C-alpha positions in Angstrom: 116.5 113.8 131.6 117.1 117.0 129.5 119.4 116.9 126.5 120.9 120.4 125.9 123.9 119.0 124.0 121.7 117.1 121.5 119.8 118.7 118.7 116.1 117.9 118.1 113.6 119.1 115.5 110.3 120.5 116.8 107.5 120.6 114.3 104.8 123.1 115.2 101.9 123.1 112.7 98.9 125.4 112.3 95.7 124.1 110.8 94.6 126.2 107.8 91.0 127.4 108.1 90.5 125.6 111.4 87.3 127.6 112.1 85.7 126.3 109.0 86.5 122.6 109.5 83.5 122.0 111.7 81.3 123.3 108.9 83.0 120.9 106.5 82.2 118.0 108.7 85.6 117.5 110.5 85.7 116.9 114.2 88.5 117.3 116.7 88.3 113.5 117.2 89.0 112.8 113.5 92.1 115.0 113.6 93.3 113.4 116.8 92.8 110.0 115.2 94.9 111.0 112.2 97.7 112.2 114.5 97.5 109.0 116.5 98.0 107.0 113.3 101.1 109.1 112.5 102.5 108.5 116.0 102.1 104.8 115.6 103.4 104.5 112.0 106.5 106.7 112.6 107.3 106.1 116.2 110.9 105.2 115.5 111.8 108.9 114.9 109.3 110.6 117.3 110.9 111.7 120.5 107.7 113.2 121.8 104.3 112.3 120.3 102.5 114.7 118.0 99.6 116.3 119.9 96.7 118.7 119.1 96.3 121.8 121.3 93.8 124.6 121.3 92.0 123.0 118.4 94.2 124.4 115.7 97.9 123.7 116.5 99.8 120.4 116.4 103.2 119.8 117.8 105.7 117.0 118.0 109.4 116.4 118.5 111.6 114.4 116.1 115.0 112.9 116.6 117.4 112.8 114.8 116.5 116.3 113.4 117.1 115.4 109.7 114.0 113.2 109.8 111.9 116.3 110.2 111.5 116.9 106.5 110.1 113.4 106.0 107.9 113.8 109.0 106.3 116.9 107.5 105.2 114.9 104.5 103.8 112.1 106.7 102.0 114.7 108.9 100.3 116.1 105.8 99.5 112.6 104.4 97.7 111.4 107.5 95.8 114.7 108.0 94.4 114.8 104.5 92.3 116.7 103.5 93.0 119.0 106.5 95.9 121.3 105.5 98.7 122.7 107.7 101.5 125.2 107.7 104.6 123.8 109.5 107.4 125.5 111.3 110.5 123.5 112.0 112.8 124.5 114.8 116.2 122.8 115.3 117.9 123.2 118.6 118.1 121.8 122.1 115.6 120.7 124.8 116.3 122.1 128.2 113.5 120.3 130.1 112.7 116.7 130.8 111.7 114.7 127.7 107.9 114.1 127.9 107.3 111.4 125.3 103.6 111.9 125.4 103.1 115.7 125.4 105.6 118.1 123.8 103.6 121.1 125.1 105.1 120.3 128.5 108.7 120.9 127.3 110.9 123.8 126.5 114.2 124.7 124.8 115.5 126.6 121.8 114.0 124.1 119.3 110.5 125.0 120.5 111.2 128.8 120.2 112.7 128.4 116.8 109.7 126.3 115.6 107.4 129.0 116.8 109.4 131.7 115.0 109.5 129.6 111.8 105.7 129.2 111.9 105.3 133.0 112.3 107.2 133.5 109.1 104.5 131.6 107.1 101.4 132.6 109.1 100.0 134.7 106.3 100.2 131.9 103.8 96.8 130.5 102.7 98.5 127.4 101.3 100.4 124.6 103.1 103.9 126.0 103.6 107.0 124.9 105.4 109.7 126.9 107.0 112.8 126.0 109.0 114.8 127.9 111.7 118.0 126.6 113.1 119.6 130.0 113.9 122.0 129.4 111.0 120.9 132.2 108.7 122.6 131.1 105.4 121.9 127.5 106.0 118.3 128.1 106.7 117.9 130.4 103.7 119.2 127.6 101.4 116.9 125.0 102.9 113.9 127.3 102.8 114.3 128.0 99.1 114.2 124.3 98.5 111.3 123.8 100.8 109.3 126.5 99.1 109.7 124.7 95.7 108.8 121.4 97.3 105.6 122.9 98.7 104.7 124.1 95.2 104.9 120.5 94.0 103.1 118.8 96.9 100.3 121.3 97.1 99.2 120.1 93.7 99.0 116.4 94.6 95.7 114.8 94.3 94.4 112.3 96.8 95.2 109.5 94.4 98.8 110.8 94.0 99.3 111.0 97.8 98.1 107.4 98.1 100.3 106.2 95.3 103.4 108.0 96.6 102.9 106.8 100.2 102.2 103.2 99.2 105.0 103.0 96.6 107.5 104.3 99.2 106.3 101.8 101.8 106.2 98.8 99.4 109.2 99.5 97.3 107.9 98.6 93.9 105.0 99.7 91.6 103.8 96.0 91.5 103.5 95.6 95.2 102.0 99.1 95.6 99.4 98.2 93.0 98.4 95.1 94.9 97.7 97.2 98.0 95.9 99.9 96.1 94.1 97.4 93.8 95.0 99.2 90.6 97.4 98.4 87.8 101.1 99.0 88.3 101.1 101.4 85.4 98.5 103.5 87.3 100.8 103.8 90.3 103.7 104.7 88.1 101.7 107.4 86.3 100.5 108.9 89.5 104.0 109.1 91.0 105.3 110.6 87.8 102.5 113.2 87.5 103.3 114.2 91.1 107.0 114.6 90.2 107.8 112.2 93.0 111.4 111.5 91.8 112.3 115.2 91.9 110.5 115.7 95.2 112.1 112.8 96.9 115.6 113.8 95.8 115.0 117.3 97.3 113.8 115.7 100.5 116.9 113.5 100.7 119.1 116.4 99.9 117.7 118.4 102.9 118.0 115.3 105.0 121.7 115.0 104.2 122.4 118.7 104.7 120.8 118.7 108.2 122.6 115.5 109.0 126.0 116.9 108.0 125.4 120.2 109.9 124.3 118.7 113.2 125.9 115.2 113.2 128.6 116.3 115.7 125.8 117.1 118.2 124.0 113.8 117.6 126.6 111.1 117.8 124.1 108.9 119.5 121.7 109.2 116.5 119.3 106.3 115.8 
């Protein structure tokens, strides 16, 4: 059933340099496989699976909406080295929830995600923008997101792996065992990537969105 009273986050992503991917050896199947891995790994907070459309756009629905910021990072992690611009729209869904294809759905969250993506279309770097139709609220979040993008756009592949594994495992020691490196190496990569600052900013945005829309999502997971 549709859920106009509940707030969702729609992520609409545009692949940067999609026309050149084939020349670089990337196929549609590889991108779809990466998206499939994301859908499996983060299914708890995915209301409608991330899907690829028209070869250069990816869309998915997240609930509760505060999980959207974390999901942006995971989307970029699984798509590496393919890069994306991401528009986040927070609002309602006025159609039936299609858990397998967000392109079959509609609502203000979808329109706001599209508008957010249009704001960063000219960016040649991975960028993130949010639209919840709360102008001052969005402005504050987008300033933080812009700074976070500056940080994450400099992450090396090794730093991405260290951050992801450390977050999943909880300690440098356990992450090192998975990555088959020394714990000191994991720590150095996370520190070089400014992970502590980045994660605090991510949590801050999470909490701001949660506080803003908690009244609409009393049935939150």
